[in-house]
LUMVEX-594364 format. One line per field, with one value per residue: residue number from 1; residue in one letter; y, z, x of N, C-alpha, C, O in turn. Coordinates in pm, 1 decimal. Layout:
BEGIN
nr: c(NUM;...)
rest: c(a;...)
n.north: c(Y;...)
n.up: c(Z;...)
n.east: c(X;...)
ca.north: c(Y;...)
ca.up: c(Z;...)
ca.east: c(X;...)
c.north: c(Y;...)
c.up: c(Z;...)
c.east: c(X;...)
o.north: c(Y;...)
o.up: c(Z;...)
o.east: c(X;...)
***
This chain:
BEGIN
nr: c(1;2;3;4;5;6;7;8;9;10;11;12;13;14;15;16;17;18;19;20;21;22;23;24;25;26;27;28;29;30;31;32;33;34;35;36;37;38;39;40;41;42;43;44;45;46;47;48;49;50;51;52;53;54;55;56;57;58;59;60;61;62;63;64;65;66;67;68;69;70;71;72;73;74;75;76;77;78;79;80;81;82;83;84;85;86;87;88;89;90;91;92;93;94;95;96;97;98;99;100;101;102;103;104;105;106;107;108;109;110;111;112;113;114;115;116;117;118;119;120;121;122;123;124;125;126;127;128;129;130;131;132;133;134;135;136;137;138;139;140;141;142;143;144;145;146;147;148;149;150;151;152;153;154;155;156;157;158;159;160;161;162;163;164;165;166;167;168;169;170;171;172;173;174;175;176;177;178;179;180;181;182;183;184;185)
rest: c(x;x;x;x;x;x;x;x;x;x;x;x;x;x;x;x;x;x;x;x;x;x;x;x;x;x;x;x;x;x;x;x;x;x;x;x;x;x;x;x;x;x;x;x;x;x;x;x;x;x;x;x;x;x;x;x;x;x;x;x;x;x;x;x;x;x;x;x;x;x;x;x;x;x;x;x;x;x;x;x;x;x;x;x;x;x;x;x;x;x;x;x;x;x;x;x;x;x;x;x;x;x;x;x;x;x;x;x;x;x;x;x;x;x;x;x;x;x;x;x;x;x;x;x;x;x;x;x;x;x;x;x;x;x;x;x;x;x;x;x;x;x;x;x;x;x;x;x;x;x;x;x;x;x;x;x;x;x;x;x;x;x;x;x;x;x;x;x;x;x;x;x;x;x;x;x;x;x;x;x;x;x;x;x;x)
n.north: c(-3308.6;-3264.4;-3224.3;-2981.4;-2805.6;-2827.3;-2727.5;-2466.1;-2366.8;-2380.7;-2198.0;-1963.3;-1933.9;-1886.9;-1639.1;-1486.6;-1472.0;-1247.8;-1083.4;-1075.4;-803.3;-784.5;-600.7;-374.8;-95.6;74.5;326.2;652.8;782.3;1056.4;1413.8;1521.4;1743.7;1917.4;1793.4;1566.7;1210.5;900.0;586.8;380.9;106.7;-161.0;-498.4;-689.4;-549.9;-519.4;-414.0;-181.6;144.3;354.7;670.5;821.1;1088.9;1229.1;1474.2;1709.0;1964.1;1934.8;1736.4;1872.5;2055.0;1918.3;1676.6;1441.6;1259.5;1173.6;1119.6;1007.6;1087.8;1031.2;790.2;508.0;281.8;-26.5;-167.8;-465.8;-431.3;-158.9;149.0;355.8;712.2;914.0;968.6;1238.8;1319.0;1242.9;1271.1;1229.7;914.6;613.3;323.5;2.6;-262.1;-554.4;-762.6;-1116.7;-1378.4;-1444.4;-1316.7;-1085.4;-770.6;-764.4;-629.1;-303.3;-91.5;132.9;451.0;773.4;1130.5;1328.9;1599.5;1650.3;1456.6;1122.3;912.2;666.1;369.1;47.1;-222.7;-532.5;-861.5;-1151.1;-1351.5;-1302.1;-1111.3;-782.0;-428.1;-147.2;196.0;512.8;636.0;465.0;628.1;819.2;797.0;482.1;289.8;34.1;-137.7;-372.8;-622.7;-664.5;-895.9;-1239.4;-1348.5;-1117.9;-843.2;-566.7;-309.9;-41.5;268.8;560.8;911.4;1210.8;1459.2;1699.8;1961.9;1858.1;1594.6;1286.3;1336.6;1212.6;880.0;604.3;270.5;48.9;-249.8;-561.8;-820.1;-970.6;-1043.9;-1256.4;-1348.1;-1617.8;-1520.5;-1454.1;-1258.7;-1017.0;-1037.0;-917.1;-649.8;-316.7;-37.2;186.8;489.9)
n.up: c(4193.7;4057.9;3796.7;3826.8;3869.4;3620.8;3445.0;3549.4;3501.1;3222.6;3156.8;3262.8;3098.6;2854.9;2903.8;2922.5;2665.1;2399.0;2220.1;1882.8;1666.0;1367.4;1182.6;1068.4;1069.3;879.2;959.8;815.1;588.9;487.8;412.5;423.3;334.9;189.8;35.3;213.9;161.9;122.5;-2.4;-107.6;-132.3;-246.6;-163.8;-279.9;-374.7;-712.7;-914.4;-1004.1;-1066.5;-1123.5;-1142.6;-1252.6;-1227.3;-1406.8;-1377.2;-1480.0;-1376.2;-1111.6;-1040.0;-1057.1;-842.5;-611.7;-594.2;-688.4;-939.3;-994.3;-896.5;-731.2;-887.5;-883.4;-807.0;-848.3;-740.1;-810.1;-709.1;-715.1;-1002.1;-1019.0;-1048.6;-822.8;-744.3;-894.2;-697.6;-628.7;-934.3;-1289.6;-1411.1;-1607.5;-1659.5;-1682.0;-1483.4;-1471.6;-1317.1;-1324.5;-1098.0;-1041.8;-998.9;-657.7;-590.1;-399.8;-263.3;-57.8;43.5;68.7;-39.1;-66.8;-141.0;7.4;1.8;268.8;255.2;53.4;-171.6;-228.0;-363.6;-484.2;-544.8;-462.2;-510.6;-387.7;-448.5;-311.1;-482.0;-562.6;-760.1;-878.0;-889.2;-985.2;-952.7;-1019.8;-885.3;-713.0;-472.0;-183.2;141.2;276.9;303.7;435.6;426.4;569.0;649.5;992.8;1074.1;993.4;679.4;617.2;389.7;165.5;212.0;183.8;80.5;231.5;287.3;178.6;-84.2;-322.3;-572.9;-742.9;-668.9;-468.2;-128.9;118.5;253.3;372.3;482.4;503.7;644.4;620.3;647.2;372.4;304.6;96.9;-66.4;-221.4;-452.2;-680.9;-780.3;-1039.1;-1349.1;-1581.8;-1825.2;-1729.5;-1828.2;-1694.4;-1548.0)
n.east: c(-878.1;-638.9;-735.8;-871.7;-660.6;-528.7;-725.9;-748.6;-488.4;-488.1;-698.5;-590.8;-366.6;-492.8;-610.3;-384.3;-290.3;-255.7;-517.2;-537.2;-550.7;-730.0;-648.8;-392.6;-161.3;75.7;278.4;278.9;525.8;737.8;720.1;464.8;305.2;25.3;-279.1;-484.1;-537.4;-716.6;-743.0;-1018.1;-1248.4;-1465.1;-1408.6;-1124.2;-804.7;-742.7;-594.6;-332.5;-212.8;61.1;209.4;505.2;728.6;987.8;1228.6;1446.8;1510.5;1431.4;1612.6;1861.9;1849.7;1769.9;1898.4;1779.2;1611.9;1355.5;1015.7;715.0;427.2;155.8;-107.6;-331.2;-580.6;-745.3;-1043.3;-1200.1;-1381.9;-1370.8;-1211.4;-1034.0;-1035.8;-771.6;-493.9;-296.5;-152.5;-184.9;67.8;362.8;535.6;346.3;307.6;164.1;-20.7;-208.1;-372.9;-377.2;-631.0;-684.0;-447.1;-261.3;-152.9;122.4;334.8;468.9;707.1;990.5;1143.3;1192.7;1211.5;1275.9;1228.3;1049.3;908.9;767.4;995.5;1037.4;861.9;757.1;550.3;466.7;348.9;172.8;240.1;488.9;527.7;613.1;554.0;723.3;816.4;967.2;1282.1;1540.1;1648.5;1743.2;1578.1;1499.4;1191.9;976.1;687.7;466.7;216.2;112.2;-3.8;-35.0;-156.3;-292.4;-353.6;-284.1;-513.7;-576.6;-424.3;-291.3;-227.4;-64.9;-83.1;43.3;34.9;228.5;308.9;311.1;339.7;346.4;305.4;122.1;31.4;-246.2;-354.5;-531.8;-785.9;-955.0;-1277.7;-1416.7;-1704.7;-1751.0;-1633.2;-1375.9;-1088.8;-1129.7;-981.7;-1015.3;-1000.9;-1065.4;-1249.3;-1302.1;-1184.6)
ca.north: c(-3193.5;-3243.6;-3168.5;-2841.0;-2733.8;-2825.3;-2634.3;-2332.2;-2326.6;-2359.7;-2073.2;-1853.0;-1915.0;-1825.8;-1497.9;-1419.1;-1456.7;-1126.9;-1099.1;-1005.0;-717.4;-831.4;-491.1;-304.6;26.7;110.6;472.3;727.1;843.1;1173.3;1541.2;1529.8;1865.2;1904.9;1742.5;1427.3;1114.9;759.7;509.0;288.7;34.2;-288.4;-619.0;-696.7;-467.3;-603.9;-345.5;-64.4;233.7;451.0;765.0;863.2;1209.2;1256.0;1618.0;1749.7;2077.2;1875.6;1666.7;1967.2;2126.8;1834.1;1552.6;1327.4;1290.2;1115.9;1106.8;951.7;1198.7;988.5;647.3;470.9;141.0;-82.7;-262.1;-539.1;-373.4;-14.4;224.6;468.4;835.6;926.8;1046.7;1307.3;1344.7;1148.0;1326.5;1144.3;779.1;527.0;181.0;-58.3;-405.6;-619.2;-877.8;-1240.8;-1432.1;-1481.4;-1244.0;-970.0;-693.1;-799.1;-543.8;-174.1;-38.7;236.1;554.7;905.4;1244.7;1390.5;1739.6;1669.3;1355.5;979.7;904.6;531.5;288.3;-92.8;-300.7;-674.8;-947.3;-1282.4;-1440.1;-1259.8;-1011.3;-645.9;-309.4;-44.2;323.5;612.0;604.8;421.9;713.0;882.2;716.8;363.1;246.8;-99.0;-163.5;-506.7;-642.7;-717.8;-1024.7;-1336.8;-1361.1;-987.7;-786.1;-423.5;-271.9;94.2;357.3;694.7;1004.3;1346.3;1495.1;1839.7;1977.4;1787.0;1452.3;1227.1;1387.9;1114.4;755.2;502.4;152.2;-13.0;-393.3;-632.8;-938.4;-947.5;-1152.0;-1270.2;-1446.6;-1695.5;-1445.9;-1430.1;-1130.1;-1003.4;-1001.8;-854.0;-508.3;-222.8;86.0;298.6;554.3)
ca.up: c(4227.2;3947.9;3681.4;3856.7;3846.3;3476.6;3387.0;3594.7;3427.3;3083.8;3148.6;3288.3;2979.2;2752.8;2937.6;2903.3;2522.3;2344.9;2109.6;1768.3;1585.0;1229.5;1098.2;1114.0;996.0;866.0;971.8;695.1;573.5;400.8;479.5;451.8;299.3;84.1;55.2;260.6;83.4;164.5;-104.1;-51.0;-230.5;-204.1;-201.6;-291.5;-474.2;-830.7;-1010.4;-954.6;-1161.1;-1056.6;-1234.3;-1210.4;-1296.5;-1416.1;-1395.1;-1468.9;-1284.8;-978.7;-1016.7;-1036.0;-716.1;-495.8;-604.2;-721.1;-1070.8;-1014.2;-779.5;-761.8;-904.8;-850.4;-816.3;-851.1;-707.8;-856.4;-617.4;-802.3;-1136.8;-1007.8;-1017.8;-730.4;-805.7;-896.4;-587.1;-694.5;-1071.0;-1392.2;-1484.4;-1626.7;-1713.4;-1605.3;-1464.7;-1436.0;-1292.1;-1288.7;-1013.0;-1077.8;-896.1;-531.2;-571.5;-312.2;-230.5;77.8;85.7;3.1;0.6;-156.0;-88.7;13.0;37.4;379.7;225.0;-44.9;-231.5;-235.6;-483.1;-541.1;-487.4;-505.0;-456.8;-404.8;-423.8;-251.3;-587.1;-592.6;-866.0;-828.4;-971.9;-928.7;-1024.5;-958.8;-877.6;-577.3;-399.6;-59.8;262.4;252.8;391.5;404.5;495.4;553.6;752.1;1122.1;1097.1;885.5;599.3;581.1;263.6;154.3;196.7;130.7;101.0;273.6;294.0;129.4;-214.2;-361.2;-716.2;-820.2;-642.0;-338.9;-29.3;226.7;220.8;475.6;432.0;593.8;614.0;680.7;580.5;274.5;308.5;-35.3;-63.4;-343.6;-570.3;-695.0;-843.3;-1181.6;-1419.0;-1708.6;-1835.3;-1696.8;-1903.2;-1604.5;-1497.2)
ca.east: c(-798.0;-544.7;-807.9;-900.4;-535.4;-505.6;-823.3;-711.2;-368.2;-529.6;-774.2;-497.4;-284.0;-577.4;-626.4;-256.2;-263.5;-317.1;-610.7;-478.8;-635.9;-716.4;-602.8;-272.4;-130.4;216.5;278.5;317.6;657.9;736.5;699.4;322.9;234.0;-74.2;-414.4;-488.1;-615.6;-724.2;-813.5;-1116.5;-1327.3;-1522.2;-1336.2;-978.8;-737.1;-721.4;-508.6;-258.8;-145.9;149.1;272.4;639.1;774.0;1131.9;1236.9;1586.7;1519.9;1423.2;1738.7;1971.0;1840.0;1741.6;1975.3;1695.3;1555.9;1223.3;929.2;584.1;333.8;20.7;-138.7;-472.3;-603.6;-871.7;-1107.6;-1291.4;-1375.8;-1386.7;-1090.0;-1045.0;-985.0;-625.4;-440.9;-186.9;-197.8;-142.2;181.3;479.4;522.7;255.9;331.4;36.2;-19.5;-333.6;-349.6;-445.8;-719.8;-618.6;-320.9;-280.8;-32.9;163.3;445.1;483.9;837.5;1039.8;1232.9;1131.0;1294.0;1201.8;1199.2;942.9;822.3;798.6;1081.3;1041.9;755.3;755.2;439.8;498.6;232.8;195.9;290.6;625.2;535.2;631.0;542.2;809.9;816.9;1054.4;1424.8;1574.7;1742.4;1694.9;1560.2;1416.5;1083.1;926.3;561.6;410.4;113.2;155.6;-68.5;-27.5;-276.3;-346.9;-307.8;-307.5;-654.7;-580.1;-310.4;-330.7;-115.5;-90.7;-25.1;28.8;17.6;330.9;322.4;277.5;434.2;357.0;236.9;107.2;-39.2;-342.4;-358.1;-643.0;-838.0;-1060.0;-1374.6;-1477.6;-1812.9;-1762.7;-1587.8;-1233.4;-1057.5;-1153.5;-858.2;-1050.4;-968.1;-1170.8;-1231.9;-1327.6;-1064.3)
c.north: c(-3160.3;-3179.5;-3021.3;-2756.1;-2720.5;-2724.2;-2490.6;-2281.2;-2298.0;-2226.2;-1952.4;-1827.3;-1852.6;-1676.9;-1419.8;-1397.9;-1329.4;-1161.1;-1013.8;-925.7;-761.8;-722.8;-431.3;-186.5;47.1;262.7;540.4;780.3;962.6;1298.6;1574.1;1660.6;1837.0;1847.0;1598.1;1339.4;981.2;686.8;421.1;221.3;-96.0;-404.1;-599.5;-597.9;-557.7;-538.8;-222.0;12.4;331.6;538.3;818.1;984.9;1216.5;1403.0;1662.3;1869.9;2026.5;1807.9;1763.9;2031.3;2037.6;1698.5;1427.7;1358.7;1231.9;1115.9;1054.4;1067.8;1158.9;838.1;628.3;322.0;97.8;-184.0;-335.1;-486.9;-221.1;53.0;336.3;596.5;829.7;1015.2;1105.9;1342.8;1247.3;1201.6;1228.3;1007.8;692.2;384.0;121.4;-207.9;-450.2;-742.4;-996.9;-1278.3;-1475.8;-1417.9;-1118.1;-899.6;-717.2;-718.0;-416.2;-117.7;69.0;330.1;686.9;1009.4;1317.6;1537.4;1755.3;1543.2;1211.6;962.7;772.0;449.3;149.1;-161.8;-446.8;-758.8;-1078.4;-1385.6;-1397.5;-1159.4;-872.9;-543.6;-206.7;78.7;420.9;566.7;571.9;507.7;774.2;778.1;602.9;350.8;110.5;-125.0;-306.0;-528.6;-702.0;-858.6;-1112.9;-1344.6;-1228.4;-938.2;-637.1;-396.8;-132.0;164.9;493.2;782.2;1141.9;1364.9;1644.4;1846.0;1900.8;1637.2;1411.1;1271.0;1298.3;994.3;662.5;387.7;92.4;-156.9;-457.0;-756.1;-895.9;-1068.3;-1154.9;-1379.3;-1512.0;-1624.0;-1432.1;-1291.6;-1132.7;-965.5;-940.5;-706.1;-424.9;-94.8;207.8;357.7;645.7)
c.up: c(4112.9;3828.0;3704.3;3831.8;3696.5;3409.4;3424.8;3518.9;3281.4;3068.5;3172.0;3166.8;2866.1;2778.5;2913.0;2755.9;2470.8;2230.9;1995.5;1694.4;1439.7;1133.4;1155.7;1021.3;995.6;857.9;849.6;703.9;479.9;477.0;502.8;423.4;193.1;130.7;105.3;167.5;155.5;57.5;-34.7;-163.8;-172.4;-252.6;-209.4;-395.4;-591.7;-936.4;-948.5;-1073.3;-1080.1;-1163.4;-1172.4;-1293.4;-1290.5;-1450.7;-1375.1;-1378.0;-1141.7;-943.9;-983.5;-897.9;-594.7;-500.1;-619.5;-854.8;-1094.5;-883.0;-825.8;-769.4;-872.1;-857.9;-811.2;-820.2;-765.5;-754.2;-698.1;-943.8;-1136.6;-967.1;-919.1;-806.6;-812.0;-779.4;-634.5;-833.4;-1168.3;-1474.3;-1495.6;-1682.2;-1621.9;-1602.3;-1419.4;-1415.0;-1255.8;-1206.7;-1060.9;-969.4;-777.2;-512.8;-490.5;-289.5;-83.9;126.8;1.8;52.2;-97.2;-87.0;-87.9;49.5;149.0;355.1;127.6;-79.4;-203.8;-368.1;-557.3;-470.3;-547.9;-433.6;-490.2;-367.6;-357.3;-353.7;-632.7;-705.0;-804.8;-935.7;-906.1;-1017.6;-948.0;-962.0;-733.5;-514.1;-280.0;51.3;236.0;351.3;343.6;489.9;466.8;665.4;879.6;1146.0;972.9;811.8;561.4;451.0;263.1;130.7;140.8;158.1;143.2;277.2;249.2;-7.2;-235.5;-512.9;-800.4;-793.2;-501.4;-237.9;93.2;193.6;341.4;419.5;541.3;548.4;681.5;601.7;479.2;278.9;175.2;-27.6;-199.5;-468.5;-567.2;-753.8;-988.4;-1246.9;-1553.5;-1708.5;-1801.0;-1773.8;-1817.1;-1557.2;-1383.7)
c.east: c(-701.6;-614.0;-844.0;-776.3;-508.4;-598.9;-787.3;-589.5;-404.1;-603.4;-683.2;-409.9;-364.6;-594.6;-497.3;-224.5;-329.6;-412.5;-557.9;-584.9;-620.1;-667.0;-475.1;-245.5;20.1;221.5;337.3;460.1;643.8;701.4;552.6;253.4;130.1;-205.6;-411.0;-572.1;-618.3;-804.2;-917.1;-1192.5;-1377.5;-1435.4;-1185.9;-926.7;-700.3;-632.7;-446.1;-203.4;-62.3;212.7;401.0;679.6;925.4;1145.5;1381.4;1605.0;1522.0;1555.1;1851.0;1967.5;1821.2;1810.5;1888.5;1629.7;1418.2;1146.8;794.3;484.6;190.4;4.2;-288.9;-481.5;-738.3;-919.3;-1214.5;-1274.9;-1376.9;-1256.5;-1122.7;-1012.7;-832.1;-586.5;-309.6;-235.9;-132.9;-25.6;295.7;445.7;437.9;307.9;198.3;52.6;-160.8;-300.2;-431.9;-545.6;-636.6;-481.3;-350.5;-147.7;0.3;283.7;444.5;616.1;879.5;1135.0;1157.1;1236.0;1219.5;1167.1;1084.0;864.2;864.6;872.0;1069.9;936.6;759.8;639.3;466.6;377.4;274.4;242.2;429.6;639.3;549.3;595.9;633.6;807.6;904.5;1199.3;1463.2;1685.3;1670.5;1676.1;1461.5;1300.9;1035.8;803.0;516.7;309.7;171.7;101.4;-63.2;-161.1;-340.1;-286.2;-338.0;-455.2;-667.8;-448.9;-364.2;-206.5;-157.0;-25.7;-41.5;16.3;116.3;334.5;280.7;382.8;445.4;270.0;237.9;24.8;-127.1;-362.6;-477.3;-679.3;-942.8;-1151.0;-1447.3;-1582.8;-1826.4;-1715.7;-1437.6;-1211.8;-1099.4;-1021.6;-888.0;-1015.1;-1090.4;-1146.1;-1258.5;-1196.3;-1094.7)
o.north: c(-3044.1;-3090.4;-2944.0;-2645.7;-2613.3;-2644.6;-2401.7;-2165.6;-2201.0;-2149.6;-1849.8;-1712.0;-1773.3;-1597.1;-1299.8;-1314.3;-1306.1;-1255.9;-893.5;-975.3;-775.7;-750.2;-436.3;-178.4;38.2;321.5;491.9;817.8;969.6;1292.3;1648.8;1687.4;1743.1;1850.8;1514.7;1387.0;952.9;721.2;391.0;272.2;-136.4;-407.2;-505.7;-566.0;-660.2;-601.7;-165.0;-46.8;385.5;487.6;855.0;984.0;1210.8;1451.3;1653.8;1877.9;2069.6;1820.3;1739.6;2059.5;2078.8;1613.3;1321.0;1474.0;1240.2;1112.6;1056.5;1137.1;1245.1;767.3;719.0;243.8;176.0;-275.3;-272.7;-496.3;-159.7;19.3;402.6;590.8;749.1;1124.8;1032.4;1391.3;1177.7;1179.8;1152.1;988.0;695.4;329.4;181.5;-273.3;-392.2;-818.2;-980.6;-1219.0;-1537.1;-1462.2;-1052.8;-962.2;-693.6;-736.8;-419.8;-98.4;93.2;295.0;710.0;980.9;1364.6;1593.8;1863.4;1523.0;1182.8;995.0;766.0;458.3;134.0;-159.6;-481.6;-731.7;-1111.8;-1496.5;-1450.8;-1124.8;-848.8;-569.5;-181.7;69.0;412.9;471.9;643.2;465.2;779.4;680.2;624.3;394.8;75.1;-133.6;-353.9;-459.9;-779.3;-932.4;-1065.8;-1347.1;-1226.1;-985.3;-587.2;-454.2;-104.4;126.3;536.1;732.4;1186.5;1297.9;1708.0;1743.7;1879.6;1559.4;1489.7;1246.2;1306.6;1004.2;643.9;405.1;86.1;-183.6;-412.2;-792.0;-795.7;-1181.4;-1067.6;-1491.4;-1466.7;-1661.8;-1401.9;-1216.6;-1238.1;-870.5;-914.3;-645.0;-457.8;-49.2;320.7;282.4;708.3)
o.up: c(4075.9;3764.4;3608.6;3778.4;3650.3;3326.3;3340.1;3476.6;3223.5;2976.7;3106.0;3134.4;2788.8;2684.7;2885.7;2723.2;2496.9;2155.6;2011.2;1664.9;1392.6;1015.3;1276.6;910.7;1100.0;760.6;788.9;810.8;401.6;592.1;595.3;483.5;114.7;249.1;46.2;102.9;239.3;30.4;83.9;-275.6;-63.1;-368.4;-153.0;-492.1;-573.4;-1036.8;-853.1;-1168.9;-979.8;-1263.2;-1055.0;-1415.8;-1182.7;-1543.6;-1263.8;-1308.1;-1060.4;-831.6;-890.4;-841.3;-483.5;-415.9;-568.3;-880.6;-1206.4;-774.4;-944.9;-670.4;-836.1;-908.8;-775.0;-868.4;-769.2;-716.9;-744.7;-1000.7;-1243.2;-864.3;-930.4;-920.9;-742.4;-763.6;-676.3;-849.4;-1133.4;-1595.4;-1402.7;-1743.9;-1499.8;-1705.3;-1338.6;-1485.3;-1168.3;-1241.6;-1113.8;-861.5;-793.5;-426.5;-510.8;-295.8;3.9;239.6;-119.3;172.4;-197.7;12.0;-170.9;117.7;125.7;427.0;119.2;-20.3;-163.3;-473.6;-678.6;-348.3;-669.9;-310.8;-606.5;-267.8;-348.4;-315.9;-730.5;-742.6;-693.2;-1055.6;-786.0;-1139.9;-825.6;-1032.0;-641.3;-504.2;-278.1;55.9;180.1;466.0;226.9;612.3;353.9;767.3;875.8;1228.9;861.2;874.8;481.0;407.9;350.3;39.9;60.8;246.7;96.7;271.0;276.4;-41.9;-175.5;-575.8;-919.0;-885.0;-426.0;-257.7;165.7;117.0;405.3;319.5;657.6;430.3;787.8;503.8;498.8;259.2;144.7;13.6;-283.4;-579.4;-463.3;-774.5;-1051.8;-1203.4;-1631.6;-1602.6;-1838.2;-1783.0;-1862.1;-1528.2;-1328.8)
o.east: c(-684.8;-557.8;-846.4;-786.7;-469.2;-555.1;-795.0;-586.8;-355.1;-573.8;-699.0;-381.3;-310.8;-593.6;-501.5;-140.2;-447.6;-390.3;-536.7;-693.7;-507.2;-645.7;-452.1;-299.0;84.7;174.4;432.8;508.3;549.0;658.3;520.7;149.3;144.7;-239.2;-342.4;-665.4;-532.7;-919.3;-904.0;-1199.6;-1337.8;-1393.8;-1129.6;-995.9;-634.8;-599.5;-498.9;-153.3;-109.0;264.0;404.7;666.4;984.5;1080.8;1433.3;1706.0;1603.8;1603.9;1927.7;2073.1;1854.5;1782.3;1922.4;1595.2;1367.7;1204.6;763.1;460.9;110.3;91.1;-363.9;-399.5;-833.3;-845.6;-1309.8;-1166.1;-1383.2;-1197.8;-1225.7;-967.3;-770.3;-640.2;-220.2;-347.9;-37.5;-20.6;322.3;341.1;453.7;347.6;127.5;129.6;-225.0;-209.7;-541.9;-546.5;-531.1;-405.5;-452.8;-41.9;-82.6;329.1;422.6;634.7;812.6;1199.3;1069.1;1334.4;1108.2;1084.7;1025.7;758.2;977.3;817.5;1090.2;922.8;765.5;631.2;486.8;310.6;392.6;280.0;482.2;751.3;503.4;606.8;623.3;798.3;915.0;1234.8;1423.4;1800.4;1547.6;1750.7;1354.0;1309.7;1052.6;812.7;527.4;316.3;267.5;154.6;-84.6;-266.9;-433.3;-180.9;-409.2;-515.4;-757.2;-372.6;-469.8;-94.0;-268.5;71.5;-128.1;-10.7;91.5;360.6;223.3;501.7;544.6;174.1;341.5;-44.9;-87.1;-384.8;-520.1;-613.9;-1011.6;-1106.7;-1528.5;-1552.9;-1904.3;-1753.5;-1378.9;-1307.1;-1103.7;-956.4;-796.6;-1001.3;-1203.1;-1032.2;-1239.4;-1103.4;-1004.1)
***
């Protein structure tokens, strides 16, 4: 009788535990005007490029002097298209073997652009672009062990107007990241 009670309590506790979704989404921030985008690729993200535009006209009228004009992600050895455009100064980071992006943070102006972007890896390295002014955001995976899989949002002719992050597991079959330079753009 005691063993039936123990088994029943165990099964009831298992049914009460939520099943975790291996994927999560950090809702987009920003005004969201323009063309929608979603990066995609096979395998782990192995490189990032971010373009930052400094514009004195923009500063005089909107109280900010920089915004993110575009970005590009590399999956394995293949670069995604540029989302936004390649205007302004470029920041670039190649990820090491077994390195993954585990946090996306920054600042955005709700009237127009993503002003500041920081990508942080599980090894503590960061890539930052833009100027840290306006409203803060901080994206990270809901589940332990997940990493950035793709970025989505919107862009217009000048820059990125909204940004969201998608997190998940990467299943690598006997392959690490490539840290070699890729000439594809």
